[in-house]
Backbone and ligand atoms as CSV (ligand in chain L), in Angstrom:
chain,resi,resn,atom,element,x,y,z
A,1,UNK,N,N,102.853,134.497,136.332
A,1,UNK,CA,C,103.408,133.527,135.372
A,1,UNK,C,C,104.791,133.987,134.932
A,2,UNK,N,N,105.834,133.166,135.131
A,2,UNK,CA,C,107.185,133.628,134.753
A,2,UNK,C,C,107.361,133.681,133.243
A,3,UNK,N,N,108.045,134.714,132.768
A,3,UNK,CA,C,108.278,134.855,131.325
A,3,UNK,C,C,109.253,133.790,130.853
A,4,UNK,N,N,108.888,133.178,129.764
A,4,UNK,CA,C,109.796,132.174,129.176
A,4,UNK,C,C,111.029,132.865,128.614
A,5,UNK,N,N,112.207,132.350,128.857
A,5,UNK,CA,C,113.385,132.932,128.181
A,5,UNK,C,C,113.303,132.688,126.680
A,6,UNK,N,N,113.874,133.591,125.914
A,6,UNK,CA,C,113.836,133.447,124.454
A,6,UNK,C,C,114.379,132.077,124.056
A,7,UNK,N,N,113.550,131.353,123.330
A,7,UNK,CA,C,113.946,129.995,122.965
A,7,UNK,C,C,115.094,130.025,121.965
A,8,UNK,N,N,116.097,129.253,122.253
A,8,UNK,CA,C,117.176,129.125,121.264
A,8,UNK,C,C,116.763,128.044,120.293
A,9,UNK,N,N,116.558,128.448,119.057
A,9,UNK,CA,C,116.014,127.512,118.072
A,9,UNK,C,C,117.075,126.561,117.530
A,10,UNK,N,N,118.334,127.041,117.478
A,10,UNK,CA,C,119.368,126.191,116.883
A,10,UNK,C,C,119.681,125.032,117.811
A,11,UNK,N,N,119.655,123.825,117.282
A,11,UNK,CA,C,120.042,122.675,118.096
A,11,UNK,C,C,121.544,122.723,118.364
A,12,UNK,N,N,121.999,122.062,119.413
A,12,UNK,CA,C,123.448,122.071,119.665
A,12,UNK,C,C,124.185,121.495,118.470
A,13,UNK,N,N,125.286,122.110,118.062
A,13,UNK,CA,C,125.984,121.637,116.862
A,13,UNK,C,C,126.500,120.224,117.056
A,14,UNK,N,N,126.265,119.417,116.055
A,14,UNK,CA,C,126.756,118.052,116.130
A,14,UNK,C,C,128.248,118.051,115.833
A,15,UNK,N,N,128.965,117.283,116.552
A,15,UNK,CA,C,130.391,117.181,116.243
A,15,UNK,C,C,130.596,116.046,115.255
A,16,UNK,N,N,131.338,116.346,114.212
A,16,UNK,CA,C,131.602,115.346,113.184
A,16,UNK,C,C,132.871,114.587,113.531
A,17,UNK,N,N,132.820,113.301,113.384
A,17,UNK,CA,C,134.067,112.556,113.501
A,17,UNK,C,C,134.782,112.606,112.155
A,18,UNK,N,N,136.006,112.113,112.127
A,18,UNK,CA,C,136.862,112.293,110.956
A,18,UNK,C,C,136.277,111.680,109.693
A,19,UNK,N,N,135.444,110.655,109.876
A,19,UNK,CA,C,134.927,109.999,108.668
A,19,UNK,C,C,133.485,110.384,108.379
A,20,UNK,N,N,133.115,111.595,108.809
A,20,UNK,CA,C,131.759,112.075,108.527
A,20,UNK,C,C,131.805,113.434,107.859
A,21,UNK,N,N,130.730,113.781,107.181
A,21,UNK,CA,C,130.619,115.102,106.569
A,21,UNK,C,C,129.142,115.473,106.530
A,22,UNK,N,N,128.877,116.736,106.197
A,22,UNK,CA,C,127.502,117.185,106.082
A,22,UNK,C,C,127.043,117.098,104.639
A,23,UNK,N,N,125.760,116.777,104.447
A,23,UNK,CA,C,125.157,116.834,103.116
A,23,UNK,C,C,125.142,118.287,102.648
A,24,UNK,N,N,125.493,118.520,101.377
A,24,UNK,CA,C,125.489,119.883,100.839
A,24,UNK,C,C,124.079,120.469,100.817
A,25,UNK,N,N,123.097,119.613,100.626
A,25,UNK,CA,C,121.738,120.109,100.408
A,25,UNK,C,C,120.935,120.213,101.705
A,26,UNK,N,N,120.953,119.153,102.530
A,26,UNK,CA,C,120.069,119.159,103.690
A,26,UNK,C,C,120.830,119.145,105.016
A,27,UNK,N,N,122.162,119.115,104.945
A,27,UNK,CA,C,123.019,119.186,106.131
A,27,UNK,C,C,122.912,117.977,107.034
A,28,UNK,N,N,122.389,116.881,106.527
A,28,UNK,CA,C,122.397,115.642,107.301
A,28,UNK,C,C,123.836,115.144,107.437
A,29,UNK,N,N,124.104,114.448,108.533
A,29,UNK,CA,C,125.453,113.912,108.726
A,29,UNK,C,C,125.594,112.627,107.918
A,30,UNK,N,N,126.618,112.599,107.089
A,30,UNK,CA,C,126.842,111.456,106.205
A,30,UNK,C,C,128.209,110.853,106.466
A,31,UNK,N,N,128.367,109.634,106.006
A,31,UNK,CA,C,129.703,109.049,105.968
A,31,UNK,C,C,130.532,109.850,104.956
A,32,UNK,N,N,131.790,110.084,105.270
A,32,UNK,CA,C,132.635,110.916,104.408
A,32,UNK,C,C,132.747,110.351,103.001
A,33,UNK,N,N,132.582,109.034,102.871
A,33,UNK,CA,C,132.730,108.424,101.543
A,33,UNK,C,C,131.412,108.364,100.789
A,34,UNK,N,N,130.305,108.822,101.414
A,34,UNK,CA,C,128.998,108.724,100.777
A,34,UNK,C,C,128.955,109.556,99.506
A,35,UNK,N,N,128.410,108.975,98.446
A,35,UNK,CA,C,128.269,109.728,97.207
A,35,UNK,C,C,126.883,110.335,97.084
A,36,UNK,N,N,125.900,109.681,97.696
A,36,UNK,CA,C,124.538,110.206,97.660
A,36,UNK,C,C,124.049,110.358,99.098
A,37,UNK,N,N,123.301,111.420,99.330
A,37,UNK,CA,C,122.698,111.597,100.643
A,37,UNK,C,C,121.481,110.680,100.740
A,38,UNK,N,N,121.425,109.781,101.732
A,38,UNK,CA,C,120.266,108.882,101.838
A,38,UNK,C,C,118.990,109.639,102.192
A,39,UNK,N,N,119.142,110.839,102.756
A,39,UNK,CA,C,117.976,111.589,103.207
A,39,UNK,C,C,117.320,112.348,102.055
A,40,UNK,N,N,118.129,113.066,101.273
A,40,UNK,CA,C,117.546,113.889,100.211
A,40,UNK,C,C,117.965,113.433,98.819
A,41,UNK,N,N,118.930,112.497,98.726
A,41,UNK,CA,C,119.291,111.962,97.417
A,41,UNK,C,C,120.212,112.835,96.603
A,42,UNK,N,N,120.727,113.926,97.188
A,42,UNK,CA,C,121.603,114.829,96.430
A,42,UNK,C,C,123.015,114.252,96.377
A,43,UNK,N,N,123.609,114.303,95.197
A,43,UNK,CA,C,124.966,113.794,95.023
A,43,UNK,C,C,125.965,114.693,95.740
A,44,UNK,N,N,126.901,114.066,96.449
A,44,UNK,CA,C,127.897,114.810,97.213
A,44,UNK,C,C,129.194,114.905,96.405
A,45,UNK,N,N,129.253,115.879,95.503
A,45,UNK,CA,C,130.460,115.992,94.695
A,45,UNK,C,C,131.514,116.759,95.467
A,46,UNK,N,N,132.741,116.382,95.269
A,46,UNK,CA,C,133.833,117.078,95.948
A,46,UNK,C,C,133.986,118.462,95.336
A,47,UNK,N,N,134.347,119.466,96.126
A,47,UNK,CA,C,134.431,120.840,95.631
A,47,UNK,C,C,135.376,120.994,94.437
A,48,UNK,N,N,136.615,120.569,94.568
A,48,UNK,CA,C,137.548,120.689,93.456
A,48,UNK,C,C,138.545,119.554,93.551
A,49,UNK,N,N,138.640,118.753,92.509
A,49,UNK,CA,C,139.582,117.648,92.559
A,49,UNK,C,C,141.021,118.161,92.633
A,50,UNK,N,N,141.822,117.544,93.477
A,50,UNK,CA,C,143.218,117.970,93.603
A,50,UNK,C,C,143.934,117.670,92.297
A,51,UNK,N,N,144.651,118.637,91.802
A,51,UNK,CA,C,145.375,118.427,90.554
A,51,UNK,C,C,144.504,118.585,89.334
A,52,UNK,N,N,143.219,118.890,89.529
A,52,UNK,CA,C,142.326,119.068,88.398
A,52,UNK,C,C,142.569,120.408,87.732
A,53,UNK,N,N,142.043,120.547,86.541
A,53,UNK,CA,C,142.182,121.815,85.839
A,53,UNK,C,C,141.225,122.803,86.474
A,54,UNK,N,N,141.633,124.034,86.590
A,54,UNK,CA,C,140.680,125.019,87.067
A,54,UNK,C,C,140.590,126.180,86.113
A,55,UNK,N,N,139.434,126.797,86.122
A,55,UNK,CA,C,139.123,127.795,85.098
A,55,UNK,C,C,139.969,129.048,85.263
A,56,UNK,N,N,140.368,129.347,86.504
A,56,UNK,CA,C,141.170,130.551,86.705
A,56,UNK,C,C,142.534,130.397,86.032
A,57,UNK,N,N,143.177,129.241,86.237
A,57,UNK,CA,C,144.461,129.012,85.577
A,57,UNK,C,C,144.287,129.044,84.063
A,58,UNK,N,N,143.265,128.352,83.568
A,58,UNK,CA,C,143.045,128.303,82.125
A,58,UNK,C,C,142.808,129.712,81.582
A,59,UNK,N,N,142.018,130.495,82.292
A,59,UNK,CA,C,141.723,131.856,81.853
A,59,UNK,C,C,142.965,132.730,81.836
A,60,UNK,N,N,143.795,132.599,82.875
A,60,UNK,CA,C,145.009,133.417,82.940
A,60,UNK,C,C,145.981,132.998,81.833
A,61,UNK,N,N,146.115,131.701,81.619
A,61,UNK,CA,C,146.969,131.227,80.519
A,61,UNK,C,C,146.469,131.780,79.189
A,62,UNK,N,N,145.152,131.722,79.006
A,62,UNK,CA,C,144.592,132.177,77.733
A,62,UNK,C,C,144.845,133.671,77.531
A,63,UNK,N,N,144.683,134.453,78.595
A,63,UNK,CA,C,144.823,135.903,78.458
A,63,UNK,C,C,146.284,136.304,78.265
A,64,UNK,N,N,147.209,135.646,78.994
A,64,UNK,CA,C,148.614,136.075,78.951
A,64,UNK,C,C,149.411,135.377,77.860
A,65,UNK,N,N,149.148,134.078,77.682
A,65,UNK,CA,C,149.968,133.277,76.772
A,65,UNK,C,C,149.110,132.602,75.705
A,66,UNK,N,N,147.895,133.097,75.550
A,66,UNK,CA,C,146.939,132.435,74.668
A,66,UNK,C,C,147.401,132.356,73.226
A,67,UNK,N,N,148.164,133.357,72.771
A,67,UNK,CA,C,148.631,133.362,71.386
A,67,UNK,C,C,149.550,132.186,71.091
A,68,UNK,N,N,150.106,131.595,72.129
A,68,UNK,CA,C,150.980,130.428,71.963
A,68,UNK,C,C,150.244,129.126,72.262
A,69,UNK,N,N,148.953,129.227,72.551
A,69,UNK,CA,C,148.145,128.025,72.767
A,69,UNK,C,C,148.374,127.359,74.107
A,70,UNK,N,N,148.993,128.073,75.048
A,70,UNK,CA,C,149.330,127.461,76.341
A,70,UNK,C,C,148.078,126.923,77.039
A,71,UNK,N,N,146.980,127.666,76.955
A,71,UNK,CA,C,145.755,127.220,77.629
A,71,UNK,C,C,145.214,125.940,76.996
A,72,UNK,N,N,145.452,125.748,75.701
A,72,UNK,CA,C,144.993,124.523,75.038
A,72,UNK,C,C,145.786,123.312,75.517
A,73,UNK,N,N,147.105,123.491,75.671
A,73,UNK,CA,C,147.912,122.413,76.221
A,73,UNK,C,C,147.447,122.122,77.649
A,74,UNK,N,N,147.194,123.181,78.400
A,74,UNK,CA,C,146.745,123.037,79.785
A,74,UNK,C,C,145.444,122.249,79.851
A,75,UNK,N,N,144.557,122.491,78.889
A,75,UNK,CA,C,143.245,121.839,78.919
A,75,UNK,C,C,143.262,120.487,78.214
A,76,UNK,N,N,144.446,119.994,77.881
A,76,UNK,CA,C,144.534,118.670,77.291
A,76,UNK,C,C,144.126,118.626,75.831
A,77,UNK,N,N,144.330,119.735,75.108
A,77,UNK,CA,C,144.038,119.762,73.674
A,77,UNK,C,C,145.307,120.173,72.912
A,78,UNK,N,N,146.305,119.282,72.886
A,78,UNK,CA,C,147.603,119.658,72.317
A,78,UNK,C,C,147.535,119.960,70.823
A,79,UNK,N,N,146.623,119.307,70.091
A,79,UNK,CA,C,146.533,119.563,68.646
A,79,UNK,C,C,146.129,121.017,68.400
A,80,UNK,N,N,145.129,121.466,69.156
A,80,UNK,CA,C,144.733,122.872,69.033
A,80,UNK,C,C,145.863,123.782,69.483
A,81,UNK,N,N,146.585,123.368,70.524
A,81,UNK,CA,C,147.699,124.172,71.005
A,81,UNK,C,C,148.762,124.354,69.938
A,82,UNK,N,N,149.048,123.279,69.204
A,82,UNK,CA,C,150.053,123.354,68.134
A,82,UNK,C,C,149.563,124.279,67.016
A,83,UNK,N,N,148.267,124.204,66.702
A,83,UNK,CA,C,147.713,125.108,65.685
A,83,UNK,C,C,147.889,126.572,66.109
A,84,UNK,N,N,147.638,126.846,67.402
A,84,UNK,CA,C,147.823,128.208,67.903
A,84,UNK,C,C,149.277,128.637,67.726
A,85,UNK,N,N,150.200,127.696,68.038
A,85,UNK,CA,C,151.636,128.000,67.913
A,85,UNK,C,C,151.991,128.301,66.463
A,86,UNK,N,N,151.478,127.458,65.543
A,86,UNK,CA,C,151.815,127.621,64.124
A,86,UNK,C,C,151.334,128.957,63.587
A,87,UNK,N,N,150.189,129.415,64.094
A,87,UNK,CA,C,149.598,130.646,63.550
A,87,UNK,C,C,149.788,131.855,64.462
A,88,UNK,N,N,150.669,131.707,65.461
A,88,UNK,CA,C,150.797,132.804,66.425
A,88,UNK,C,C,151.280,134.091,65.755
A,89,UNK,N,N,152.062,133.963,64.646
A,89,UNK,CA,C,152.574,135.161,63.964
A,89,UNK,C,C,151.462,135.977,63.313
A,90,UNK,N,N,150.278,135.351,63.109
A,90,UNK,CA,C,149.165,136.097,62.509
A,90,UNK,C,C,148.400,136.899,63.562
A,91,UNK,N,N,148.650,136.631,64.834
A,91,UNK,CA,C,147.940,137.251,65.965
A,91,UNK,C,C,146.477,136.855,66.043
A,92,UNK,N,N,146.026,136.017,65.104
A,92,UNK,CA,C,144.632,135.551,65.194
A,92,UNK,C,C,144.433,134.695,66.446
A,93,UNK,N,N,145.371,133.754,66.740
A,93,UNK,CA,C,145.205,132.976,67.987
A,93,UNK,C,C,145.130,133.853,69.227
A,94,UNK,N,N,145.875,134.940,69.238
A,94,UNK,CA,C,145.843,135.832,70.404
A,94,UNK,C,C,144.442,136.395,70.607
A,95,UNK,N,N,143.810,136.767,69.489
A,95,UNK,CA,C,142.467,137.342,69.588
A,95,UNK,C,C,141.478,136.277,70.064
A,96,UNK,N,N,141.589,135.074,69.462
A,96,UNK,CA,C,140.683,133.988,69.864
A,96,UNK,C,C,140.912,133.647,71.331
A,97,UNK,N,N,142.188,133.570,71.741
A,97,UNK,CA,C,142.520,133.200,73.116
A,97,UNK,C,C,141.995,134.233,74.106
A,98,UNK,N,N,142.051,135.494,73.708
A,98,UNK,CA,C,141.528,136.551,74.582
A,98,UNK,C,C,140.050,136.310,74.865
A,99,UNK,N,N,139.309,135.983,73.794
A,99,UNK,CA,C,137.874,135.711,73.961
A,99,UNK,C,C,137.681,134.450,74.811
A,100,UNK,N,N,138.478,133.415,74.506
A,100,UNK,CA,C,138.347,132.166,75.261
A,100,UNK,C,C,138.655,132.383,76.742
A,101,UNK,N,N,139.681,133.175,77.013
A,101,UNK,CA,C,140.034,133.449,78.401
A,101,UNK,C,C,138.877,134.080,79.159
A,102,UNK,N,N,138.209,135.034,78.492
A,102,UNK,CA,C,137.065,135.691,79.137
A,102,UNK,C,C,135.944,134.683,79.348
A,103,UNK,N,N,135.736,133.810,78.336
A,103,UNK,CA,C,134.694,132.779,78.457
A,103,UNK,C,C,135.000,131.855,79.629
A,104,UNK,N,N,136.267,131.404,79.744
A,104,UNK,CA,C,136.639,130.508,80.856
A,104,UNK,C,C,136.329,131.177,82.188
A,105,UNK,N,N,136.730,132.441,82.305
A,105,UNK,CA,C,136.619,133.106,83.601
A,105,UNK,C,C,135.177,133.440,83.962
A,106,UNK,N,N,134.322,133.529,82.965
A,106,UNK,CA,C,132.924,133.867,83.270
A,106,UNK,C,C,132.054,132.627,83.442
A,107,UNK,N,N,132.576,131.457,83.067
A,107,UNK,CA,C,131.830,130.218,83.282
A,107,UNK,C,C,131.779,129.907,84.772
A,108,UNK,N,N,130.748,129.151,85.171
A,108,UNK,CA,C,130.737,128.668,86.549
A,108,UNK,C,C,131.693,127.484,86.645
A,109,UNK,N,N,132.159,127.198,87.844
A,109,UNK,CA,C,133.080,126.077,88.034
A,109,UNK,C,C,132.468,124.779,87.509
A,110,UNK,N,N,131.184,124.608,87.768
A,110,UNK,CA,C,130.517,123.363,87.355
A,110,UNK,C,C,130.506,123.254,85.842
A,111,UNK,N,N,130.174,124.355,85.153
A,111,UNK,CA,C,130.156,124.341,83.688
A,111,UNK,C,C,131.548,124.048,83.139
A,112,UNK,N,N,132.540,124.694,83.747
A,112,UNK,CA,C,133.898,124.531,83.269
A,112,UNK,C,C,134.324,123.080,83.402
A,113,UNK,N,N,134.037,122.487,84.586
A,113,UNK,CA,C,134.446,121.096,84.812
A,113,UNK,C,C,133.720,120.157,83.863
A,114,UNK,N,N,132.443,120.451,83.616
A,114,UNK,CA,C,131.672,119.581,82.734
A,114,UNK,C,C,132.294,119.559,81.343
A,115,UNK,N,N,132.846,120.698,80.911
A,115,UNK,CA,C,133.373,120.774,79.556
A,115,UNK,C,C,134.849,120.378,79.469
A,116,UNK,N,N,135.647,120.824,80.448
A,116,UNK,CA,C,137.103,120.640,80.335
A,116,UNK,C,C,137.710,119.783,81.440
A,117,UNK,N,N,136.911,119.527,82.506
A,117,UNK,CA,C,137.479,118.839,83.656
A,117,UNK,C,C,137.957,117.437,83.300
L,1,ZN,ZN,ZN,120.817,115.526,102.028
């Protein structure tokens, strides 16, 4: 009896056309514009919106320029940014910004977007 060659379990990779993508959850081939996977129902959110706020920039602004409220302006909270500017001579905003910067950088991208995106 001839020995069976080791079975290759992986199916041949499907080639995606330009208007297709894989489901994040089950890897089914979807239309690129699909918002929900018809197979598993998982929402296909885009990784990072172009031009969107990102936590790394916000965190770096907060750590380096936080005493001037730069991260608040960046996150679309100009009133808070002005308060930081007004009180920057007390160094209290710098301390708060330092903490905020660490919080931004330790949040997950999803959490950050949910709150500030
Ligand atoms: Zn799926």
